[in-house]
Legacy VTK file of the C-alpha trace (Angstrom):
# vtk DataFile Version 3.0
C-alpha trace
ASCII
DATASET POLYDATA
POINTS 394 float
3.855 17.803 -30.355
6.513 19.939 -31.955
8.849 22.271 -29.835
11.146 25.144 -31.127
14.757 23.772 -32.059
17.656 25.907 -31.729
20.604 24.664 -33.725
18.956 21.057 -34.403
18.818 20.354 -30.939
16.305 20.798 -28.293
14.950 24.027 -27.357
16.387 25.795 -24.104
14.294 25.324 -21.232
13.937 25.475 -17.472
12.764 22.501 -15.294
11.874 22.962 -11.753
10.137 20.814 -8.936
10.216 20.214 -5.467
13.668 19.607 -3.887
12.312 16.320 -1.956
9.403 13.956 -2.944
8.549 10.898 -0.687
5.965 8.215 -1.653
4.701 5.389 -0.019
1.878 3.821 2.332
1.787 4.896 5.720
4.351 7.905 5.139
2.170 10.280 7.200
3.542 8.198 10.246
6.801 9.507 9.524
6.042 13.313 9.554
8.415 14.367 12.548
11.406 12.501 11.091
10.719 13.955 7.739
10.056 17.454 8.767
13.185 17.490 10.682
15.109 17.341 7.064
13.508 20.834 6.617
13.327 22.710 9.545
12.619 22.567 13.396
10.549 24.958 15.591
6.618 25.491 15.602
4.600 23.795 12.802
1.849 25.947 11.168
-0.453 23.141 9.649
-2.884 24.847 7.082
-5.970 22.142 6.293
-9.917 22.713 6.150
-12.750 21.896 8.334
-13.969 18.613 6.323
-10.411 16.848 6.612
-10.197 18.069 10.403
-13.629 16.183 10.773
-11.850 12.991 9.319
-9.517 12.638 12.404
-6.466 13.041 9.939
-5.440 16.174 11.023
-5.675 15.177 15.027
-3.220 12.207 13.853
-0.928 14.280 12.300
-0.909 16.621 15.033
-0.553 14.036 17.558
2.550 12.458 15.706
4.323 15.737 16.027
3.510 16.739 19.221
4.300 13.449 20.739
7.875 13.893 18.680
8.117 17.442 20.679
7.047 19.817 17.912
4.660 22.601 18.957
1.985 22.531 16.456
-0.788 25.358 15.662
-3.491 23.744 13.213
-5.302 26.927 10.946
-8.720 24.632 9.505
-10.583 27.412 7.995
-9.414 26.825 4.314
-12.390 27.045 1.923
-12.511 25.581 -1.731
-11.448 28.425 -4.288
-9.625 30.363 -1.412
-10.210 33.581 -1.239
-7.894 36.464 -0.169
-9.364 36.671 3.170
-8.811 33.328 4.498
-5.234 33.641 2.856
-4.199 37.109 4.840
-6.010 35.237 8.069
-4.124 32.152 7.894
-0.894 34.381 7.331
-1.791 36.698 10.411
-2.186 33.367 12.456
1.053 31.905 11.542
2.740 35.228 11.999
1.366 35.319 15.891
2.736 32.034 16.913
5.945 32.346 15.100
5.939 29.852 12.892
8.769 28.030 11.949
7.692 25.957 9.323
4.395 25.733 7.200
2.848 22.398 6.842
-0.206 22.197 4.203
-2.275 19.192 4.438
-5.159 18.124 2.238
-6.283 18.928 -1.005
-5.638 21.533 -3.843
-6.973 24.805 -2.039
-5.267 23.833 1.762
-1.992 23.535 0.004
-2.353 26.643 -2.253
-3.109 28.498 1.058
-0.064 26.958 2.611
2.321 28.293 0.039
1.013 31.660 -0.149
1.495 31.939 4.022
5.088 30.478 4.001
5.795 33.258 1.344
3.626 36.138 3.271
4.789 35.531 6.615
8.132 36.896 6.403
6.827 40.072 4.868
8.841 41.113 2.051
5.544 41.775 0.168
1.705 42.026 -0.057
-0.395 39.335 -1.641
-1.495 42.039 -4.321
2.060 42.495 -5.378
2.562 38.855 -5.615
-0.068 38.264 -8.480
1.141 36.998 -12.024
4.269 35.244 -13.141
7.503 35.516 -11.461
6.425 38.327 -8.908
7.357 36.738 -5.828
10.718 38.120 -4.188
12.297 37.043 -0.926
12.691 34.221 0.934
9.975 32.131 2.340
9.287 29.913 5.461
10.262 26.354 5.193
7.364 24.594 3.639
6.198 20.797 3.396
2.886 19.883 1.633
1.010 16.333 1.902
-1.883 16.083 -0.558
-5.181 13.956 0.757
-6.491 14.163 -3.130
-4.892 12.929 -6.526
-5.458 15.754 -8.760
-4.087 18.858 -8.429
-0.365 18.212 -8.206
-0.116 21.628 -5.932
2.724 19.626 -4.105
5.072 19.717 -6.680
3.995 23.021 -8.512
4.871 26.788 -8.174
1.137 27.980 -8.699
-1.693 29.062 -6.182
-4.779 30.043 -6.957
-6.658 32.963 -5.263
-10.218 34.032 -5.519
-10.322 37.513 -5.951
-13.615 39.879 -5.462
-16.768 37.815 -5.683
-16.006 35.627 -8.918
-12.448 36.201 -10.426
-9.616 34.320 -9.790
-6.168 34.976 -10.185
-2.742 32.857 -9.983
0.351 33.501 -8.071
3.331 31.701 -9.897
6.718 31.873 -9.140
9.392 28.952 -8.103
9.841 30.209 -4.789
6.187 28.602 -3.930
7.819 25.189 -4.757
7.870 23.398 -1.363
10.755 21.945 0.303
9.392 18.609 0.962
6.308 16.711 -0.471
5.125 13.447 1.323
2.673 11.203 -0.932
1.086 8.710 1.352
-1.785 6.747 -0.748
-3.813 5.865 2.369
-4.738 9.299 2.894
-6.745 9.195 -0.348
-8.713 6.183 0.551
-11.642 8.090 2.158
-12.335 10.220 -0.554
-15.974 9.868 -2.215
-16.447 8.479 -5.536
-17.549 12.065 -7.194
-14.471 13.667 -5.856
-12.067 10.958 -7.060
-13.462 11.021 -10.404
-13.352 14.737 -10.459
-9.821 15.177 -9.511
-8.748 12.361 -11.501
-10.128 13.856 -14.343
-8.229 16.833 -13.431
-4.928 15.503 -13.071
-5.648 14.257 -16.614
-6.454 17.468 -17.998
-2.860 18.704 -16.363
-0.808 16.089 -18.463
-2.880 16.605 -21.535
-2.544 20.527 -21.631
1.482 19.864 -20.349
1.686 17.848 -23.416
0.014 20.131 -25.960
1.222 23.378 -24.523
2.214 25.815 -26.771
4.469 27.480 -24.270
7.847 28.096 -25.263
9.298 26.243 -22.178
7.466 23.220 -23.545
10.185 20.135 -22.722
11.257 16.557 -23.027
10.977 16.012 -19.260
7.226 17.556 -18.722
6.131 15.498 -22.245
7.736 12.302 -20.665
5.959 13.024 -17.539
2.990 13.778 -18.830
2.763 10.347 -20.746
3.975 8.417 -17.892
1.132 10.241 -15.666
-1.698 9.276 -18.234
-0.353 5.413 -18.371
-0.854 5.372 -14.757
-3.863 6.823 -14.303
-5.819 5.436 -17.417
-5.845 2.247 -15.712
-6.665 3.392 -12.139
-9.100 5.868 -12.628
-12.250 3.823 -12.614
-11.001 1.162 -10.289
-10.494 4.198 -7.626
-13.851 5.661 -8.536
-15.519 2.068 -7.959
-13.711 0.934 -5.158
-12.045 3.523 -2.888
-10.145 0.923 -1.094
-8.264 -0.193 -3.914
-4.965 0.501 -2.630
-2.926 -0.169 -5.958
-5.271 2.046 -7.959
-5.028 5.017 -5.205
-1.367 4.849 -5.407
-1.097 4.901 -9.261
-3.713 7.948 -9.242
-1.619 9.717 -6.525
1.737 9.185 -8.436
0.321 9.967 -11.524
-1.342 13.418 -10.354
2.329 14.257 -9.036
3.969 13.500 -12.454
1.147 15.369 -14.334
1.980 18.309 -11.723
5.743 18.139 -12.618
4.818 18.259 -16.087
2.249 21.043 -16.132
4.425 23.145 -13.592
6.810 23.610 -16.464
5.110 23.258 -19.647
2.008 25.183 -18.630
-1.685 24.523 -18.993
-3.844 26.244 -21.705
-7.392 26.533 -22.656
-9.043 24.151 -20.675
-8.388 25.491 -17.418
-9.072 29.408 -18.622
-12.539 28.189 -19.121
-13.055 26.380 -16.394
-11.906 28.769 -14.102
-15.290 31.207 -14.842
-17.590 28.086 -13.788
-15.848 27.939 -10.526
-16.017 31.897 -10.001
-19.487 32.214 -10.595
-21.217 28.791 -9.349
-18.532 27.262 -7.046
-18.019 24.323 -9.174
-15.305 22.355 -7.921
-12.357 22.784 -10.137
-11.700 19.129 -11.381
-15.282 19.196 -12.297
-15.352 22.431 -13.962
-12.342 20.668 -16.271
-14.280 17.775 -16.779
-17.180 19.806 -18.305
-15.226 21.732 -20.758
-12.273 19.365 -21.948
-13.687 17.296 -24.679
-15.093 20.774 -26.125
-11.926 22.498 -25.830
-9.739 19.930 -27.407
-12.045 19.337 -30.166
-11.762 23.117 -30.874
-8.124 22.370 -30.727
-7.711 19.384 -32.579
-9.058 20.903 -36.053
-5.753 22.560 -36.232
-3.371 20.578 -33.742
-4.393 16.859 -33.789
-1.042 15.331 -33.064
-0.500 15.718 -29.556
-3.666 14.364 -28.748
-3.352 11.469 -31.482
0.493 10.829 -29.801
-1.562 10.602 -26.083
-4.476 8.417 -27.126
-2.613 5.028 -27.216
-0.869 5.648 -23.411
-4.343 6.545 -21.964
-6.245 4.061 -24.124
-4.147 1.392 -25.455
-7.046 -0.267 -27.808
-6.324 3.243 -29.891
-2.869 2.360 -30.718
-4.368 1.567 -34.586
-5.376 5.199 -35.125
-3.573 8.323 -36.479
-3.658 11.869 -36.927
-7.213 13.638 -36.934
-9.662 10.456 -36.839
-7.359 9.614 -33.621
-7.515 12.829 -31.978
-11.133 13.222 -32.692
-11.741 9.693 -31.183
-9.684 10.725 -28.096
-11.892 13.635 -27.578
-14.894 11.068 -27.563
-13.185 8.725 -25.375
-12.152 11.501 -22.641
-16.595 12.504 -22.477
-17.129 8.540 -21.984
-14.255 7.905 -19.392
-15.938 11.021 -17.551
-19.333 9.889 -17.789
-18.103 6.353 -16.861
-16.977 8.022 -13.680
-20.562 9.482 -12.808
-19.779 13.226 -13.605
-22.101 15.268 -14.831
-21.552 15.926 -18.959
-23.307 19.199 -19.588
-23.345 22.436 -18.297
-27.223 22.678 -18.144
-26.800 19.528 -15.700
-25.221 22.205 -13.264
-28.110 24.300 -13.483
-26.151 27.094 -15.374
-28.644 29.240 -17.462
-27.744 29.701 -21.040
-28.197 33.701 -20.582
-24.799 33.568 -18.847
-22.462 31.748 -21.439
-21.669 35.283 -22.969
-20.452 36.742 -19.491
-18.332 33.221 -19.085
-17.094 33.795 -22.476
-15.632 37.305 -21.366
-14.340 36.063 -18.028
-12.404 33.398 -19.933
-10.536 35.999 -21.711
-9.342 37.467 -18.393
-7.027 34.052 -18.085
-4.167 35.461 -20.888
-1.833 34.042 -18.658
-3.368 30.435 -19.623
-4.806 31.156 -22.948
-1.358 32.042 -24.312
-0.109 28.094 -24.040
-3.343 26.763 -25.933
-2.298 25.177 -29.390
-4.997 27.172 -31.033
-5.734 30.766 -30.387
-8.939 31.511 -28.387
-10.992 34.502 -29.070
-14.146 35.799 -27.014
-16.534 34.325 -29.818
-14.518 31.017 -29.840
-14.988 30.756 -26.039
-18.580 31.337 -26.554
-18.877 28.603 -29.354
-16.916 26.012 -26.593
-19.158 26.969 -23.645
-22.111 26.604 -26.228
-21.024 23.140 -27.405
-20.425 21.874 -23.640
-23.926 23.427 -22.745
LINES 1 395
394 0 1 2 3 4 5 6 7 8 9 10 11 12 13 14 15 16 17 18 19 20 21 22 23 24 25 26 27 28 29 30 31 32 33 34 35 36 37 38 39 40 41 42 43 44 45 46 47 48 49 50 51 52 53 54 55 56 57 58 59 60 61 62 63 64 65 66 67 68 69 70 71 72 73 74 75 76 77 78 79 80 81 82 83 84 85 86 87 88 89 90 91 92 93 94 95 96 97 98 99 100 101 102 103 104 105 106 107 108 109 110 111 112 113 114 115 116 117 118 119 120 121 122 123 124 125 126 127 128 129 130 131 132 133 134 135 136 137 138 139 140 141 142 143 144 145 146 147 148 149 150 151 152 153 154 155 156 157 158 159 160 161 162 163 164 165 166 167 168 169 170 171 172 173 174 175 176 177 178 179 180 181 182 183 184 185 186 187 188 189 190 191 192 193 194 195 196 197 198 199 200 201 202 203 204 205 206 207 208 209 210 211 212 213 214 215 216 217 218 219 220 221 222 223 224 225 226 227 228 229 230 231 232 233 234 235 236 237 238 239 240 241 242 243 244 245 246 247 248 249 250 251 252 253 254 255 256 257 258 259 260 261 262 263 264 265 266 267 268 269 270 271 272 273 274 275 276 277 278 279 280 281 282 283 284 285 286 287 288 289 290 291 292 293 294 295 296 297 298 299 300 301 302 303 304 305 306 307 308 309 310 311 312 313 314 315 316 317 318 319 320 321 322 323 324 325 326 327 328 329 330 331 332 333 334 335 336 337 338 339 340 341 342 343 344 345 346 347 348 349 350 351 352 353 354 355 356 357 358 359 360 361 362 363 364 365 366 367 368 369 370 371 372 373 374 375 376 377 378 379 380 381 382 383 384 385 386 387 388 389 390 391 392 393
């Protein structure tokens, strides 16, 4: 991947990430002590009903209350959270005079927690925050605890919101980066195999798109983090899918997901995500699976004109590809990613998701609304190109 150079040196870039990252098995047990480094006062814990049912939330709540922390739990987060959920959570946080927001769960819970922390002080409305760099003013102290190895949301300045019936919009600002991320691999051991697979592919997409991003902020830190993420996850994903209790695999996936999150938080993702969002918006397909469905087809489209980033990444994810180079390596990389997805048991075709072929033009039109992402793609994507990609994925 070639990055613009200035005066023969690395081009200027900005790299932001979460202030403090704590990693290790059993770290949830240290929650009160860890939160003390961020703030004191009423904890507003944001999560979803499914996680509530596992007993994990009660465990966190009990640890905090036993240590003297007042806790209010908001557990109404939905996948692909709509504006109404975010506004309801914000109002609930205000009503208890929350001093710190704690997101515990998958990407949706963490995204909602970020926005609640930014909205409670009352500087702006949610509508005013949409876009890049539009969040102003201070937020509440914020800590995030991921329970999936996929989104990397604990180290990204991004929250995705479902607006209206089918559209998604992003809030992107360094203000959303939390004060603390707690990564405890034990929290991911209960994930079903399909969720492990889909979120794992999602994390790989983050690393791949960050490395190949056409963004002017593509930088050496992001590329090195992307490589390390793929090295960790390449050897762990299938193991974690086949044996959810494999703690070493779970740890590598969670750490790899975080590294990929740091990478794409600074070198943004592109067309894979842009084409995945309409699938989630129209059909409520989980985000990781949406990415998996279009991933090899977008990369094949890109590799026609920009094979080098994929050829460079291939041996880090698939060590037996070390002898291949250039276009042949990039093409084989796309094929191997599809094979990995299939080996994980994920659906491979849009038609497998009972999607009517007649809606593909609508999906292509909707993908064009994701210019925030498409501008980072190594190859320009027109509406006709998007339709071709969806057709190839069908």
